[in-house]
N, C-alpha and C positions, 0 to 999 in steps of 0.2 A: 478511504479505496484503496489502501493496504490491505485494510480487512477483503477488500472485499476480491482479491487477486486469493487473499491467504483462503480464504473457502470453497475455490477454487478445484484441489482436489477432494474434497470430503465429495464432488459429486463426481468427481471419478472415480472413485471407489463404489461409491452408491451405485452407480454406472454396470460396473465390473463386476460387482454382489449381483442385479438384478436388470439381465437385459431386459432393452426396451422403456424401461423408466424417463422419465425427464421431467422437466420443472419450469416453473413459471418461479419468476425469481421478485419482490416489490424490490426498489431499488430507490436511493435516491438520486434527484435529476442529474443532477450534478455529473453524478459517476453513471448512469444509465447505457455506455457502449459498454461496460465492463463485461457483466453477464452475459450479453451477447457476443464474445469469443466463444464458450466452453458452446462444446459439443453439440451435447443431451437440455440446454438449455433451450427451450421452445417460445417463452414468451417472457420479455419483462417488463415491470409496471411501472414505471415514472413515480413516486411520492416528491412533494411541493412542501413539509413539513416547516425548515427549517422556514423556507419563503411565510407560506400560508399563516405563521404565526406570529407571524410581523404585522401584520389586517387583516385580521378574518374572516373584516367585514367587506374590507375588497376584494381577498379570497373564494368568500360564496359569492359576491354577486357575479365574479366571474366565475365559477359556474365549475371550476379545476375541484373540487373538492367531492365534487359529486360525483364527476365522469370516473372519480380516481377511483368512486364506493361503486362505481358498477362494475367499471372491471375488475376492482377484486376479487365481487358477490359474484360474478356474471358466468359461476361452474362452485361445485361442492367438490375437493380435493381429496382425495388419499391424506395427505398427513401432511398439515401444518406445521413448517418448523424455523422454529427463530435462532439461527445461529448469533445472532448479537447481543440480543438476551438483556436491554438498553428500553426507558420508559417508552422512547418512538417508534421501537424495529416490535415493542411488544402491542402492542398500539392497533398495530396494519397486522398482529396477528392475528388479534381478537377479530376484527375486523374481516377474518379471511374464511369460508363455508367447510370448513372438515375438522379432524380431533388437531387441537394442539401440543403443541410439545416444545422445551426446554429447558434449563437450566434452574436449579431450586435454590431455595433461599439463599440456600449459604455460597452460591458459584455464577451466580446473577454477576451481569456485571454493572446494574443499579438494584437494587431492593427496588422492591414494586412489581416491580417484571416477573415477577415469578406468579400473579396472580393469576397473567393471560393463560395457563399453559394449563391444560389435565391432566399431560404427565411428565415428571421432572425428571433431570437426572444430573448426579455431583460426578461433576466433571474438575478435576480441583486444582486452581484457581495457578499455581505454582507448573504448570505445564504450558508449552509454547503456547501458545493460541493459536495455529495450524491443529494442531491435534488436539486442542481442546476439539475445532467445531466437527476433525471429521473421526472422531469419538462421540460426537453428537451422535450424530444423525448416526453412524453408524446403529447404537445404542436406539432411537427411533426407528430405523426402518428391519433394524432387525437383523444385521450382517457380523461378519467377520473381515476384519481387514489387514494388510501385509504393512503396520507403521513402517518398515523403511526401503515399503516401491513405495515413492510423489510422480502424481501424476497433474500434471495442471489441467490439461485437454484444453486449450487451447487450438480451437482454429488458421492459423497462422492468417491461413486466407480472410478473413473473418477481419485482418486486422485495417486492410481496405491496402489502396494505392501509395507510394510514395511521391506526392504534385511536386516536388523541389529536387533541385537535381545536391545529388551529396557526391561528399567529398570519396574517395579511393579508399585510405583508410584513415580512423576518427576513431575517435572517446564520446562521448556524453558525458559533465558535469550536472549531474543532477541537484544545485545548488540551490533549490526553495525549501521546505517547508512552511508547514502551515505556524510552526510551532521555534515562535525564537530563541526560545534558551536550545535547537536541536542546530541553528545557522553555524558554521565554518568563518571564519574571519573572512572578510575579500582578499587582505594581502593574501591567504595562505592558496586560497581559487587562484593567486595573480602569480602568485609562486610555483604552485603544482600545472600552469596554466604553461609557466615559461618551457619547463623541461618537457613538461610531454609534445609543445609542438616544438619546440628543437628536438626530438628525436623520429620528427618525422612525420605525426599525429596530425591530420584539424582536430576542433575540442567544435566541440555544439554546445550548447547553452539555453536550451528549452525555459518556456515561465510560461505564467497560468495569469497574473494582474501586470497591474503599471510596475508592483512598486520591485513584485521582482526582475521584471522586463528593464526597470534602470538596473541594476542589478548586476544582472546579464551584463549590461552594455558597459558597467564600472569593471567587472568584472575583462572582457576583451579587450579594450581597449590601449589601443596601438598595440596589438598582438595584430596580422592579417591576418595567421594560419586559425583564429578565435571567430569565429559564425556564430552569433546571436540570432535565433529562428523565429521567423514571420510566431502568428496567432493558430495554435494547431491544434485544433482534437484530441480530446482523451487519444484514440486509435491511430492518429498519425503521427502523434508522440510514440506510439509501442511499435508503429514498424517503423520509426526510425531507428529505438533501440533495439530494435530483433535482424537490424545491420552494422552495429557497429562494432567497435574492435569487441573496449570494452566500458563500462561506467564507472565513475566512481560519483558518491553520492553518498546523501541522508538519510537520518532513516525518516522514508518519504512515501505515499506510493506509490511514483516513478521506478523506485528503486530496487521495487517487491516487483512489478512487474516485469525488469529484465532482469529476477532471479528467476521466476515462473518462465524467460525463455532461456536463462539456461548463457545468458550472455555476462564472459567475466568482468566482477562488480567486487570495487571494494568501499563497503559502506561503512560509514563514522555514526558513531553514539556518541552518547554521554545524559543525555535528560534520559532516557529508554532504557531497558536494558536486552538486550540479542536473543540472548538463552530464553526472552517470553514473546519478544515483537518484531526478532530481527528475518530480515529478509531472506529465505530458503531454497533451496538448489542448487546443483553442480552449480562449479565453479566462482565461486561467495565468498567472500571477507569479512571477516565486523571486523574493525581497527574501534576499542571502548576504549574511550578514558574514564580512567578512575581518580582523577586530581580532583582532586575535590577544590569548587570556586570557594575563594577567599577573596570576591572583594577587587581583584586587579584593575587597574586602570592602563592599561599596560593595550585595551582595544575599549571599546564600549560597548558594553553589559546589560542585554534589554530581557533580563529572566522573565515567563510572565508565566511561572507556575506557579504550584502552592508555595503557601509561603514558608508552610513548613517542612521542603525541600529542595535539598541547591544541589543544583545540577552540577558535572565533574564539569569543567574547562573546556571545553575542545582545541584550543590554542595550544594546552599538553600535546595532541595531535600532525604533530609538525609533513611536513611539503614532504623533506627529502624524504623519511619514513613510509610516505605515501608511495610519493614516485618507487619507490625503491621495492616493494610491495607488489605493484603496479606490475612493474615491469616482470617482475619474478611472479603470477602467478599462474595456481598454475593448471590449467581444462579438469586434469585428471583427480582435482578433493572437491568433495564436498564442503557443506558450509562450514565454513572455521573462524573461532574468531580469536582474536586475540588482546587483553587486557596493555589498557597506556592506562601512565601516571608515577607518580613520587610511592614512595613504599612507605 
């Protein structure tokens, strides 16, 4: 989801340079609400490759892949641009009708994707992912843009209404992520929760699946100012974040949404580099741990990333430090990275 959010400024660049341009967007069904927030997205075409590949026979019997193909090929496009450049997105690009554009063999996310493209661009991998997509789209469509100017193009009215009662002042804790190596320990969240609620704020905890809901319940236990949210859509969560005083989160999609909405936020990084993938926007502070994992047994560590990569230990990022930074987070600064850990 974070990749989708970070694609939005590229669309805004194009709309500014080419008046009247509109986009159709092929996107995984799980995140199909996100592209529709942008004012220049006309049609969203959900795909379900991840679900279909579990049982292609059942998928074809349902008729879903055939319906998807008809939608993708319903018209001929002026440009078909793959901003992800992975094998799955390259396949979708190849199915569409129109000239195809993407990264070259040196800079695709997954080697082999480049064979789907008719025109290819070199965009250095050491650039932030958001800037790489802006550069790719500008190269494909032939315009220049101001890199310092950042517009996510989100029409907040498209987020929809908030259908639950919200506290007057609240902070959102974005405690869940798909990588276990990105998870900040629960006792850290509980300590920070106590500090935030003692200062008069309520804390809202969103979740996506049952394991995340249970974590939210454990974090909130015993604190009557902590609210575990009900099951919500991505748009409903975004609408709530849009009203928050601040967020504290991990490197995950909802943190990128907070950045796109310019909500003051602290985002915690260990297994990923905020200089390459960090949430980008106004009022953003990134706390990046540089303390190498050494097999500490103080907390249960369930790192599930590559075997040859050691994540930074997030235990090094202390709740007190996060709280002090949160209290003084200036609404006048852009994204900033603070590295923590042993020297």
